[in-house]
C-alpha positions in Angstrom: 70.6 90.8 130.0 72.6 93.8 128.7 71.2 93.9 125.2 67.7 92.6 125.9 65.2 94.3 123.6 67.9 95.4 121.1 67.9 94.2 117.5 71.1 93.7 115.5 72.0 92.5 112.1 75.3 90.8 111.5 76.7 90.8 107.9 79.7 88.7 107.3 80.0 85.4 109.3 83.7 84.9 109.4 86.2 85.5 112.2 84.4 88.6 113.5 80.8 88.1 112.5 80.0 84.7 113.8 81.5 85.3 117.3 79.6 88.6 117.4 76.4 86.9 116.5 76.9 84.3 119.3 77.8 86.9 121.9 75.0 89.3 121.1 72.5 86.4 121.5 74.1 85.5 124.9 73.6 89.2 125.9 69.9 89.0 125.1 69.8 90.7 121.7 67.6 89.7 118.8 70.1 88.8 116.0 69.6 88.3 112.3 72.7 87.2 110.4 73.7 87.1 106.7 76.7 86.2 104.6 77.0 86.1 100.8 78.4 82.6 101.2 75.8 79.8 101.3 78.2 77.6 103.3 78.7 80.4 106.0 74.9 80.9 106.2 74.3 77.1 106.7 77.0 77.0 109.4 75.3 79.8 111.3 71.9 78.3 110.9 73.2 75.1 112.3 73.9 76.9 115.5 70.4 78.2 115.7 71.2 81.7 114.5 68.5 83.3 112.5 69.8 83.7 108.9 68.0 86.1 106.7 68.5 89.2 104.5 68.0 91.7 107.4 64.9 94.0 107.6 66.1 97.5 108.6 62.9 98.3 110.5 63.5 98.7 114.2 67.2 97.7 113.8 69.5 99.2 116.5 72.7 98.7 114.4 74.2 96.8 111.5 77.5 95.0 112.5 79.5 94.7 109.4 82.6 92.5 109.3 85.7 94.7 108.8 86.5 93.5 105.3 83.1 94.4 103.9 83.0 98.0 102.5 80.2 100.3 103.6 81.2 103.3 101.4 81.2 103.8 97.6 82.4 102.7 95.2 82.1 99.1 96.5 79.6 99.5 99.3 77.7 96.3 100.1 74.0 96.5 99.2 72.9 95.8 102.8 75.2 98.6 104.0 73.6 100.9 101.5 70.1 100.0 102.7 71.2 100.5 106.3 72.5 104.0 105.6 69.4 104.9 103.7 67.3 103.8 106.7 69.5 105.7 109.2 70.7 102.5 110.8 74.2 102.9 112.4 76.9 100.7 111.0 79.2 99.6 113.8 82.2 97.4 114.5 82.1 94.7 117.2 84.7 96.6 119.1 82.1 99.4 119.6 79.6 96.8 121.0 82.3 95.4 123.3 82.8 98.8 124.8 79.0 99.3 125.3 78.6 95.9 126.8 81.5 96.4 129.3 80.2 99.8 130.4 76.6 98.5 130.6 77.8 95.7 132.8 79.2 98.3 135.2 82.9 97.6 134.6 85.4 100.5 134.5 88.0 98.4 132.7 90.3 100.5 130.5 90.6 100.3 126.8 94.0 100.4 125.0 93.9 100.7 121.2 96.7 100.2 118.7 96.8 101.0 115.0 99.3 101.8 112.3 100.1 100.4 108.9 102.8 98.1 110.3 103.7 96.7 113.7 100.3 96.8 115.3 100.0 93.1 115.9 103.4 92.9 117.5 102.7 96.0 119.7 99.2 94.6 120.7 100.6 91.2 121.7 103.6 92.9 123.4 101.4 95.2 125.5 99.2 92.3 126.5 102.3 90.3 127.5 103.6 93.2 129.7 100.2 93.7 131.4 99.8 89.9 132.0 103.4 89.8 133.4 102.5 92.6 135.8 99.4 90.7 137.0 96.9 93.0 135.5 93.7 91.3 134.1 94.0 91.6 130.3 92.2 90.5 127.2 93.7 91.1 123.7 91.9 90.9 120.4 90.2 92.8 117.7 92.1 92.7 114.4 94.5 90.2 116.1 93.4 86.9 117.6 89.9 86.8 119.1 87.1 89.0 117.8 86.6 92.0 120.1 83.1 91.0 121.2 84.3 87.4 122.0 86.6 88.7 124.7 85.8 87.9 128.3 84.3 90.3 130.9 87.1 92.1 132.8 86.9 93.7 136.3 87.5 97.4 137.0 91.2 97.0 137.1 91.4 95.1 133.8 92.6 96.3 130.4 91.2 95.5 126.9 94.1 95.7 124.4 92.6 96.0 120.9 94.4 96.0 117.6 92.4 98.3 115.4 92.5 98.2 111.6 91.4 101.2 109.6 88.3 99.3 108.7 87.3 98.9 112.3 88.1 102.5 113.2 85.7 103.7 110.5 82.8 102.2 112.5 83.1 103.5 116.1 80.6 105.8 117.7 81.2 105.9 121.5 84.3 103.8 122.2 87.0 105.9 123.9 90.5 104.6 124.3 92.1 105.6 127.6 95.5 104.9 125.9 95.8 104.9 122.1 98.8 104.4 119.8 99.3 105.2 116.1 102.6 103.6 115.1 103.2 104.6 111.5 101.5 105.5 108.2 102.3 104.4 104.7 100.1 103.8 101.7 97.8 100.8 102.3 94.1 99.9 101.6 93.8 102.8 99.2 91.3 100.8 97.2 89.0 100.9 100.3 89.7 104.4 101.5 89.9 106.1 98.1 93.2 108.0 98.7 95.9 108.6 101.3 93.9 111.3 102.9 91.0 109.0 103.5 93.3 106.3 104.9 95.0 108.8 107.3 91.6 110.0 108.4 90.5 106.5 109.3 93.7 105.9 111.3 93.3 109.2 113.2 89.9 108.1 114.5 91.6 106.0 117.1 92.1 109.3 119.1 88.5 110.4 118.8 86.8 111.2 122.0 90.0 111.1 124.1 89.9 113.4 127.1 92.3 115.1 129.4 94.1 112.4 131.3 94.2 110.0 128.3 97.4 109.2 126.5 98.1 109.4 122.7 101.3 107.6 121.7 102.5 108.4 118.2 105.4 107.0 116.2 107.2 109.8 114.4 109.5 108.0 111.9 107.4 109.1 109.0 106.1 112.5 107.9 102.4 111.6 108.0 102.7 110.4 111.6 104.6 113.6 112.6 101.8 115.6 111.2 99.3 113.6 113.2 101.3 114.2 116.4 101.3 117.9 115.7 97.6 117.8 115.1 97.0 115.9 118.4 98.9 118.5 120.5 95.9 120.7 120.0 93.6 118.0 121.5 92.9 117.2 125.2 95.0 113.9 125.5 98.7 114.0 126.5 100.8 113.2 123.4 103.9 111.0 123.7 106.1 110.4 120.7 108.3 107.4 120.0 110.6 106.3 117.2 112.8 103.5 116.1 115.8 105.3 117.7 114.1 105.1 121.2 116.2 102.9 123.6 114.0 100.6 125.7 115.5 98.7 128.6 115.0 94.9 128.2 114.2 95.2 124.5 117.8 94.3 123.4 117.7 91.1 125.4 114.6 89.7 123.6 115.5 87.6 120.6 112.1 88.3 119.2 112.4 92.1 119.3 115.3 92.6 116.9 115.4 95.4 114.4 114.7 99.2 114.5 111.0 98.6 113.8 110.7 96.5 116.9 112.5 99.2 118.9 109.6 101.5 118.0 107.0 98.8 118.8 108.6 98.2 122.2 108.8 101.9 122.9 105.1 102.3 122.1 104.1 99.4 124.2 106.3 100.7 127.1 104.7 104.1 127.0 101.3 102.6 127.0 102.1 100.2 129.9 103.6 103.1 131.9 100.3 105.0 131.4 98.4 102.0 132.6 100.4 101.9 135.8 103.1 99.3 135.2 106.5 100.0 136.8 109.5 100.5 134.5 111.4 97.6 136.0 108.5 95.2 135.4 108.2 96.4 131.8 112.0 95.7 131.2 111.7 92.2 132.6 108.6 91.4 130.6 110.2 92.6 127.3 113.1 90.2 127.8 110.6 87.3 128.0 108.4 88.2 125.1 107.9 85.1 122.9 107.1 86.9 119.6 104.2 86.4 117.2 103.7 83.7 114.6 104.2 84.9 111.0 106.3 87.9 112.1 110.0 87.1 111.5 109.3 83.7 113.0 112.2 81.2 112.9 110.3 78.0 111.9 113.1 75.6 110.9 116.9 75.3 110.6 118.9 72.8 108.6 122.5 72.7 107.4 123.1 76.3 108.2 119.9 77.5 106.6 117.3 79.3 108.6 113.7 79.5 107.4 112.1 82.7 108.5 108.3 83.1 108.3 107.3 86.8 107.9 104.1 86.1 106.1 102.3 88.9 107.9 104.4 91.3 105.8 101.6 92.2 103.3 103.1 95.4 102.0 106.5 96.7 101.0 107.1 98.8 104.1 106.6 95.8 106.4 109.0 93.7 104.2 111.6 96.5 104.4 111.9 95.9 108.2 112.5 92.2 107.6 115.1 92.7 104.8 116.9 95.2 107.0 117.6 92.5 109.6 119.6 90.3 107.1 122.7 90.9 105.2 122.0 88.3 102.5 118.8 86.2 101.9 116.9 84.1 99.5 113.6 86.1 99.3 110.2 84.6 98.7 107.7 87.3 97.7 104.5 87.8 95.8 100.7 87.5 95.9 98.3 90.4 95.4 100.5 93.5 95.2 99.6 96.7 97.0 99.7 100.2 95.5 103.3 101.1 94.7 104.5 97.5 94.4 108.0 97.0 95.7 109.9 99.9 94.2 110.4 101.3 97.7 112.5 98.3 98.6 115.2 99.2 96.1 117.7 100.1 98.9 117.5 96.5 100.2 117.9 94.8 96.8 121.6 94.3 97.2 120.8 92.0 100.1 118.8 89.6 97.9 120.8 86.6 96.5 117.8 85.7 94.5 114.1 86.4 94.7 111.5 83.7 94.1 108.2 85.1 93.1 104.8 83.5 93.6 101.2 84.4 93.0 99.1 86.6 90.8 101.3 89.7 90.7 104.7 87.9 90.3 105.1 89.6 86.9 104.7 93.0 88.4 107.4 92.3 91.0 109.6 90.7 88.4 109.5 93.9 86.3 110.8 95.9 89.2 113.5 93.5 90.1 114.6 93.2 86.5 114.9 97.0 86.2 117.3 96.9 89.2 119.3 93.9 88.1 118.1 91.6 90.9 118.4 87.9 90.2 114.8 86.5 90.3 112.5 83.9 88.8 108.8 83.4 88.8 108.0 80.0 90.4 104.2 80.2 90.7 103.5 78.5 94.1 104.9 78.7 97.6 105.6 74.9 97.5 107.8 75.4 94.4 109.5 78.5 96.0 110.5 76.7 99.1 112.0 73.8 97.2 114.1 76.1 95.0 115.0 78.3 97.9 116.4 75.4 99.8 118.8 74.5 97.0 120.0 78.1 96.7 120.3 78.8 100.4 122.0 75.5 101.3 124.8 76.2 98.9 125.3 79.8 100.1 124.4 79.1 103.7 122.1 82.1 104.0 118.5 82.4 105.3 115.3 81.8 103.4 112.9 84.7 104.1 109.2 84.5 103.3 108.2 88.2 103.5 105.8 88.6 100.6 105.2 92.4 100.4 101.8 91.4 99.1 98.4 90.2 100.3 97.7 86.5 100.2 94.1 86.3 98.8 95.0 85.0 95.4 96.3 81.7 96.7 95.4 81.5 100.4 92.6 82.4 102.8 94.9 84.8 104.6 98.5 85.5 105.6 98.2 83.0 108.4 97.4 80.1 106.1 100.3 81.2 103.9 102.7 81.3 106.8 101.4 77.9 108.2 102.1 76.3 104.8 105.6 77.8 104.7 106.3 76.5 108.2 105.1 73.0 107.2 107.3 72.9 104.1 110.3 74.2 105.9 110.0 71.7 108.7 109.6 68.9 106.2 112.9 70.0 104.6 114.6 70.2 107.9 113.4 66.8 108.9 114.6 65.3 105.6 118.0 67.0 106.0 118.4 65.6 109.5 
């Protein structure tokens, strides 16, 4: 077995950690797992996984779930002990790469990062490759945990969405094709400042060689700077933007808006680098079904469309959604990111009324009041959808959930928030019918 005789500690037994623990055991490793939640520890123990505060002696690596910090000022105590003991702290994507290579597979790795658009681009590239008949497995920050992905043959491609948290914890993984879509302020509480965040994102290009491809979106200054920096490196640099015209993209109902033009352009360049013919790419783009929680039309009633853009957890992402509509009832709020929603001011005239939910609704309300935007604080998503229906039905305009905030104050994640919105909207549509 590939990891026989190796010892790993897993800390964080959620979407990444528990699958990693299972897979490492299957590959022959000795695994100790820990989670600060007693319920999570009990669930792992019920599967026969050894649950204990890990001993650093003889440990090959600590696999830390992406959301758990390993650097000051909020470093987890177990991460601090690991660093003091010289134990590497890795992401499960790194261990997937090692497992694939140890198994003798020459499958390629495609990595996608950026502040916004990475989930769409990851899913889109996987769709193109699958359409072309190439063995493909997609995951990482999107969908399945990296280490839970299946073994692929030499002609296969792993398509991994890479968050800044995951990119901080790579050691040997080399992406044959890597893309950085855009950069705007995000996760500053984790990375300390914008410079730290940019450095984490730039790590997706580490270890690339001549013959590898680096695809960079150049619609923002930080990304343009990164593209210039990369031109001194071995990989071939390809730049894309929201102005890039992509055959087949315009025919896809799920790829509307300038931001999706850039996403499609990045996926196209990556697919070309991976050997897919241009005509095949164009045909596959036209058939792309889209992602849940990303401008997803979830219900329609009496001329009102309910659009689920719950994955928009920062203002830049919400800007793309607002740009697609002339007039909307906007549901926003949750845990605000640095900078709040001030950057959305150019889109405020499109908002018939904003309905604000969650912890930081007062912060958003202050910005909207300063710009004269009609708004009210309604507290919960359930209340917001009810009020939005009344407003939108009279005006015959869409209801857009695009929160511009994280969801942790009221939900387990953006997906639970979006699922709830979908349920509420469909109930209204059923009643209206």
